N, C-alpha and C positions, 0 to 999 in steps of 0.2 A: 185717492182719486187723480188720476193723471191731469197734468196741467195742459189746458187747451192750447193748440198750436197758434201762434200769433198771426201767422200768415193765411190762415183758412179764411176763406171767402164767406164770413159768418156775420149776421147783425146780432147783437147781444143786447137784450132788453135790461136796463136797470131802473127800477123802479121801487117805490115803497108804498105801503097801504095808504098812506095819506097822500101820495103824489098825485097832482092833477096832470102833470106832463110825463108822458113815457118817452123815452128816447132809445132810438135804434143806433148801437155803436159797432164799429168795424175795428178789430184788433189790428193794430200796426206792430210788428215784431221787427227781427233783425236790428237789436239795439247795437249801437255804436258803429253804424254805417258810415262811410265816406261822404263828404258833400259833393254835389253835382260841380261840373266846372263853372257854374255861375257862381258857386260859393254857398249854396242853400241845401238843406236838405238832411244834413246829418243831425241825428237825434242819438242821445247816448242811453235811452231807455224805452222799454215797450210802453205803449199806451194805447187808448181807444180814441177814436174820432168819429163824431157822428157820421152815419152813414149818409144822411142827407142834411141839406141846410135847415136850420130852424124854420118852422113853417108858421103860417098865419095863425092857425089853431094852437100851436104850442105858445106862440107870443100872446094870444088874447087870453090864455089862461094865466099867464104871468101879469097881465094888465089888470084882470079881475082881483087877482090876489093884492097888488101892490099899487094900483093907479085910481082908487075910488075918488081922490082929489086930483092927483097926478102934478104935484107941484115940482116933480123932477123932469117933466116934459117926457114921458116915456111912450106918448102917443103922437103921432104927426098926424094931425087933423087934416091938412090940406091935400096931401097926396098930390101935389102939382107935378105936372110932367110924366105922369105915367100911371099904371094900374095900381090901386091901393087894395089890400085884402082884408082889412079889419074895419068895422064901424064903431062908433061909440054913441051912447044914448045916455040919457039923464042930465044931470047937472052937477057940479062939482061937490064931491062929498058922497054921492051916489051914482057915480058914473059905472056903467057897463059895457063890456065889449063883446064883439062876436065876430067869427070870420065870415066874410061874405060868402053866400052860397055857391058853391062850386071852386071856392079858392082856399079853403081850409089847409089843404095839402100842398099849396104852392108856397115857395120860399116869402119869409117876411121881407119887406123893403121899407124904404124910408124909416130905418133906424140908424142911430148915430153909434159911433165907436162907444161912447159912453152908456148908451142903451144896451149895447151888446155885453159889455162888462157888468152892468147891473142885473141882467138877466143870468150871467155865469155866476155872479155872487148869489142870487135867489136859488139856482140849482145846487150851487155848493152847500148852501146853508139848510137844505132839506126843503125847498119850496114852501108852500103855504104862507106862514108870516114870516119867513126867513127875511133876513135883512138884505138891502141892496148895497150898501155903501160899505160894508166890510166883509171880510171872508177871502175868496181868491184874490180879490183887489180892495186896496183901501182908498176910498174916493172921499175927499175933504171937502167941507163947505156947505153940504146940504143943498147944494144948487143943481140944475141941469148940466151945467159946465163946472166940474169940480175946480177946485181952486189948485189942485196938484195935476190937473187933468194933462198937461204937457209932458209930465214924466212919470205917470203912474204906470207900474209894472206889476206882474205877478207876484203874489206873496209866497213865501216858503211854505210849503205843506198844503198848497192849494190842490183840490181834487177836481173840480169841475171848473173848466177854463175856457175862455177865447182863445182859439188856436194861435200858437207861436208861428212865426214864418215858416220855421223849420219843419214843425209838425205837420202844418199844412202842405208845404211842398212835398215832403216825403210821401205823405198819403196819396197825393195827386200823381206823382211823377217817378217814383222810385219802382225798379223793377226786382222784385225780391228773388225771381228765379235765376237771375244773372247776377252775381256778386261781383264788384258794385257796378251798378248800371242804371241810368235814368233815361226815361223817355221825353221826348220833348211835348208831347200833348197828353193830356190826362186821362185819356181811353186806351192807353198802353199801346201807342203808336208814335213813330218819328214823323209820320205823314200828317199834313195840316188838316184838322178836324173839319169835316164837311158840316155846314149849317143846313138843318133841315127840320121838317115837321116831326113830331114824335114818331120814333121808329125803332126796330129791333136791329136796325143796320149797325154794324160795328163803326167806331170812331165818328159819331154824328152827335150834335148839341144843339141846343136853343141858341142861336146867335144870328148875327146879321139881319135881324128883324124878319126873318123867313116866316116864322109864326106869328109873329105881332104881338105877342104877350108872353107872360111867364107861364111856364108848364107845371103840371103836378109832379112832386119828387118822384125821381126814378122813372121818368117816362122813357127815356132813351135805354131800354133794358140791355141793349147790346153793347153800351159804351160805359161800363164800370171802369174804374181804375183798377190796375193790377191786384191791389188788396180788395178791392169790393166797394168803395165807396161811389156814389153817384153826384152829377152835376159839379163837380169841380172845374168844370169848363162850362161855360155858357149859364144861362138862366139869370142869376146876379152876380156880381162881384162879391167877394167876401173879405170882411175885415179881419187883418191880423194884427197881432201885437206890436209888431216892430214899428219904430219910430224913423221917420225920414225927413229930412228938410227941417230940422229943428222940432217941430211938435206933429206934424202930419203923420197919419198911420196907414201902414201899407194896405193895399187892396189887391186882391189876385183872382184869376179866373175867368175873366170876361163876363159879359151880360147878354141878356137876349137881344139887344139891339145894337151890338158892337161886332167888328169885324173879326174872323176867326183867329188873327195873329194874337189877339188880346187873351186867348186861352193858353198861349205857349209857356212854357217854363222860363223863357227867357224874357217875358214880358212882367214888368212889375210897375205897379201904379201906386198912388197915394192920394189921399183926401184929407182935408182938415177934419179932426176928430167929432166935430158938431154937426157935419153935413148930414142931412137925412135925405136921401137921394133915391129915385125910383130904381136904380140899377145897382143897388148895395144891399146886401144882407150879410148872414154869418153863420157859421156853424161852431160847435163847441166840442172840447176834447176832454177825456177822462184820464187823469194822471194820479199815481201809476196806475197798470193795468191790474184789476182786481184779482183775486185769487179764484181759483176754479170754484172752491167752496162758497165764496160770497156771490159769484155770478149765479149759481144754482139757486141760492136763497133768495136772490132778487128776482130771479126769473119766476119762482113761485109766487113770490108776492104781487109780481107785475103782470100775472097771467092775463087778468081781464082787460089789460091793454095792449097785449100782444099783436092783436089783429089789426088794430089801429096804427100800431107803430110800423107795421110792414107792408100795408096798403100802398 
């Protein structure tokens, strides 16, 4: 069976029969590419990245699996300063979670860097009862802020991970049709992205408070990255693995209430890893790229979730 072309603008669904969360993936090829003049974007292997940011519905499934008591603080109850997408009911030991009506396919926000790592561990470990403290990352101490939180990085052999800065940057800005080349904005343009209401117009995004709220994943249908990802500019900033300023973690991509220059390849921000903010979410990557046979097998198992993943 021929190997799938990594530069194809295609979403690949990886799921198992026991999975609660289906993830749409976009393949990122051209391994060994040179970095941009900013120094970022070089990746020596093919991989897949989430076509969309992790959504409220997906994160709520994670919470229902792992946060009945929530000693790790995986849920931010207050949601101060902006729109929240998940509600919690019940009492410690019996907590249940659900996406707010109409917000299930919006990106999850109010998640810390550690929340993102724990979601990645859970996905890496097969979901369900999968561990949150080991797997793609080893988190020590059993508390919301791990004792090794300032230095924790990806483990060798990890499969589903929070994006590295280079993986994220390449998926957003690299131009695979002109080697090597990078765009300044993540919708395949060197012209500053226009902040707009959801539209099919090219090079538009949810930014500068034009819409005044988060938008459903992929709403800017004419503004995919060259590889085919959506919302790497606007909606929410996204956590990356990189450490900056001692222990802060990099965020990239701009947010719904930020000016459009924040979407640019040249703009790099950071937050303390425990921050849970209205403007910050994340997406995950799948490393290494699976074989065609595995993709076919996974696609058959996940067929029931296909429509939900692509809506």
